[in-house]
GUVO-490351 format. One record per residue (C-alpha): chain; x, y, z; residue number from 1. Coordinates in nm, 4 decimals. Example, Ala and Ser with C-alpha at 12.3 -4.5 7.8 and 13.67 -1.06 7.14 Angstrom:
 cadena     east    north       up num
      A   1.2300  -0.4500   0.7800   1
      A   1.3670  -0.1060   0.7140   2
This chain:
 cadena     east    north       up num
      A   2.9196  -2.0584   6.6547   1
      A   3.1402  -2.3616   6.8355   2
      A   3.1202  -2.5408   7.1397   3
      A   3.3977  -2.5341   7.3156   4
      A   3.5629  -2.7249   7.6409   5
      A   3.6518  -2.4285   7.9281   6
      A   4.0107  -2.6314   7.8645   7
      A   4.0156  -2.5871   7.5128   8
      A   3.9102  -2.2052   7.5111   9
      A   4.2004  -2.1321   7.7764  10
      A   4.4750  -2.2780   7.5401  11
      A   4.3251  -2.1211   7.2708  12
      A   4.2916  -1.7532   7.4223  13
      A   4.6425  -1.7502   7.5463  14
      A   4.7514  -1.7886   7.2542  15
      A   4.5934  -1.4732   7.1211  16
      A   4.5562  -1.1109   7.3483  17
      A   4.3272  -0.7836   7.3213  18
      A   4.4766  -0.4846   7.1437  19
      A   4.2947  -0.1388   7.0794  20
      A   4.2682   0.0931   6.8251  21
      A   4.2321   0.4462   6.8513  22
      A   4.0087   0.6777   6.6439  23
      A   4.1578   0.6809   6.2899  24
      A   4.4685   0.4528   6.3811  25
      A   4.5328   0.2457   6.1408  26
      A   4.5055  -0.2097   6.1574  27
      A   4.6225  -0.3072   5.8408  28
      A   4.8682  -0.1139   5.5972  29
      A   4.8870  -0.2102   5.2217  30
      A   5.1699  -0.4121   5.0900  31
      A   5.2038  -0.5920   5.4413  32
      A   5.1150  -0.9698   5.4490  33
      A   4.8117  -0.9831   5.7355  34
      A   4.9587  -1.2607   6.0561  35
      A   4.6399  -1.2297   6.1997  36
      A   4.2612  -1.2105   6.2211  37
      A   4.0931  -0.9694   6.4336  38
      A   3.7880  -0.9947   6.6294  39
      A   3.5977  -0.6797   6.7024  40
      A   3.4432  -0.6732   7.0663  41
      A   3.3897  -0.2994   7.0243  42
      A   3.4088  -0.0309   6.7560  43
      A   3.3911  -0.0508   6.3661  44
      A   3.6614  -0.0793   6.1462  45
      A   3.6372   0.0579   5.7658  46
      A   3.8339  -0.1405   5.5147  47
      A   3.9838   0.0565   5.1958  48
      A   4.0854  -0.0211   4.9169  49
      A   4.3068   0.2701   4.7188  50
      A   4.2618   0.3123   4.3570  51
      A   4.5335   0.3977   4.1071  52
      A   4.4535   0.7746   4.1029  53
      A   4.5231   0.7596   4.4734  54
      A   4.1213   0.7857   4.5608  55
      A   4.0317   0.6049   4.8118  56
      A   3.7304   0.2959   4.7924  57
      A   3.5121   0.2333   5.1440  58
      A   3.4192  -0.1367   5.0432  59
      A   3.3303  -0.2747   5.3634  60
      A   3.2733  -0.1989   5.7334  61
      A   3.3038  -0.4198   6.0526  62
      A   3.1583  -0.3865   6.3417  63
      A   3.0968  -0.5668   6.6699  64
      A   3.0880  -0.9453   6.6989  65
      A   3.2849  -0.9339   6.3299  66
      A   3.6308  -1.0469   6.1579  67
      A   3.8068  -0.8971   5.9997  68
      A   4.1432  -0.9223   5.8107  69
      A   4.2109  -0.8881   5.4641  70
      A   4.1312  -1.2742   5.4080  71
      A   4.2886  -1.3243   5.0855  72
      A   4.5831  -1.2386   5.1566  73
      A   4.6310  -1.3898   5.5051  74
      A   4.5537  -1.7116   5.3607  75
      A   4.8188  -1.6440   5.0378  76
      A   5.0590  -1.4813   5.2492  77
      A   5.0539  -1.2183   4.9860  78
      A   5.0774  -0.8559   5.0319  79
      A   4.7478  -0.6609   5.1181  80
      A   4.5930  -0.4088   4.8921  81
      A   4.3636  -0.3092   5.1642  82
      A   4.4065  -0.0916   5.4407  83
      A   4.1875  -0.1059   5.7246  84
      A   4.0985   0.2018   5.9625  85
      A   3.9090   0.2112   6.3196  86
      A   3.6442   0.5003   6.2659  87
      A   3.6206   0.4933   6.6347  88
      A   3.8119   0.3929   6.9906  89
      A   3.7974  -0.0352   6.8633  90
      A   3.8763  -0.3210   7.1297  91
      A   3.9301  -0.6362   6.9107  92
      A   4.0347  -0.9624   7.0112  93
      A   4.3970  -1.0298   6.7644  94
      A   4.3899  -1.3813   6.6835  95
      A   4.7707  -1.4475   6.5328  96
      A   4.8062  -1.6791   6.2670  97
      A   4.9305  -1.9452   6.5880  98
      A   4.6274  -1.9723   6.7361  99
      A   4.4208  -2.0193   6.4353 100
      A   4.6253  -2.3259   6.3215 101
      A   4.5644  -2.4413   6.6686 102
      A   4.2199  -2.3850   6.6582 103
      A   4.2121  -2.5825   6.3624 104
      A   4.3700  -2.8428   6.4997 105
      A   4.3267  -2.9155   6.8488 106
      A   3.9556  -2.6947   6.8867 107
      A   3.7101  -3.0191   6.8977 108
      A   3.5074  -2.8185   6.6138 109
      A   3.8335  -2.5845   6.5070 110
      A   3.7831  -2.6357   6.1802 111
      A   3.3794  -2.6014   6.1722 112
      A   3.4638  -2.2481   6.3350 113
      A   3.6975  -2.1729   5.9920 114
      A   3.3967  -2.3077   5.7668 115
      A   3.1765  -2.1321   5.9008 116
      A   3.3786  -1.7406   5.8979 117
      A   3.4722  -1.8061   5.5583 118
      A   3.0949  -1.9147   5.4755 119
      A   2.9849  -1.5911   5.6177 120
      A   3.2367  -1.4021   5.4830 121
      A   3.1539  -1.5488   5.1108 122
      A   2.8325  -1.4512   5.1869 123
      A   2.8557  -1.1523   5.2716 124
      A   3.0794  -1.0754   4.9788 125
      A   2.8473  -1.2743   4.7400 126
      A   2.5457  -1.0555   4.8411 127
      A   2.7770  -0.7097   4.8275 128
      A   2.8391  -0.7620   4.4219 129
      A   2.4836  -0.9173   4.3729 130
      A   2.3628  -0.6267   4.5209 131
      A   2.5895  -0.3413   4.3338 132
      A   2.4559  -0.4531   3.9879 133
      A   2.0411  -0.5976   4.0923 134
      A   2.0058  -0.2467   4.3181 135
      A   1.9716   0.1002   4.2180 136
      A   2.1199   0.3401   4.3922 137
      A   1.8903   0.3982   4.6365 138
      A   1.7626   0.0348   4.7119 139
      A   2.1352  -0.0022   4.7737 140
      A   2.0897   0.3085   5.0587 141
      A   1.7137   0.1606   5.1456 142
      A   1.9322  -0.2157   5.3017 143
      A   2.2237  -0.0935   5.4275 144
      A   2.0779  -0.0477   5.8026 145
      A   2.0171  -0.4143   5.7302 146
      A   2.4329  -0.5087   5.7206 147
      A   2.5337  -0.2425   5.9328 148
      A   2.2825  -0.1114   6.2065 149
      A   2.3329   0.2242   6.3117 150
      A   2.5549   0.2738   6.0262 151
      A   2.4430   0.6313   5.9756 152
      A   2.5036   0.7238   6.3034 153
      A   2.8421   0.6149   6.3483 154
      A   3.0072   0.6418   5.9698 155
      A   3.0844   1.0093   5.8039 156
      A   2.8304   1.0808   5.4628 157
      A   3.1117   1.0529   5.2263 158
      A   3.2457   0.6930   5.3396 159
      A   2.8655   0.5438   5.3233 160
      A   2.8487   0.6790   4.9748 161
      A   3.2162   0.5513   4.8839 162
      A   3.0516   0.2159   4.9902 163
      A   2.7322   0.2512   4.8426 164
      A   2.9485   0.3305   4.5107 165
      A   2.8073   0.6346   4.4876 166
      A   2.9315   1.0433   4.5098 167
      A   2.8224   1.2455   4.8531 168
      A   2.6289   1.4203   4.6593 169
      A   2.3799   1.1310   4.4843 170
      A   2.3831   1.0057   4.8535 171
      A   2.2642   1.3900   4.9856 172
      A   1.9595   1.3990   4.6823 173
      A   1.9012   1.0269   4.7738 174
      A   1.8649   1.0882   5.1325 175
      A   1.6214   1.4360   5.0336 176
      A   1.3988   1.2291   4.8529 177
      A   1.3414   1.0218   5.1679 178
      A   1.1639   1.2777   5.3857 179
């Protein structure tokens, strides 16, 4: 995404560390203030929000080569509403706040990197909202692999249904009508 010298990269990476989450491990608890951003090297993370009745809603999946955290909570330093769960063994690069701040200040294109990540996430969220209101459930189902390749092989159907905003029964009907 940006150009960085070997020296800049070495200092930046010294501020980061690797971490592995096991399948179903929680990577972020609601109510905590995130102090890091995760970059997924391998694996898959589901972002969940729980409603007042205790029902979980899948609002996002993050896969290889993507950054993930509860960005609003990270930026505003407020307790997270989301939880993040590894759906398979997931290896990440942990970028603590101090690494990100160092990168903005010291990497030649550090601020550009932050802007590009923010733009990517904004466009993803904007498209997600547009899709929910402008596409039918069938169209959303057909388009999910554009955003999340191989999602059907990696994620249980009830989580895909939740992400699409439909019931698992409705998802089953959509799949049958495809055949």
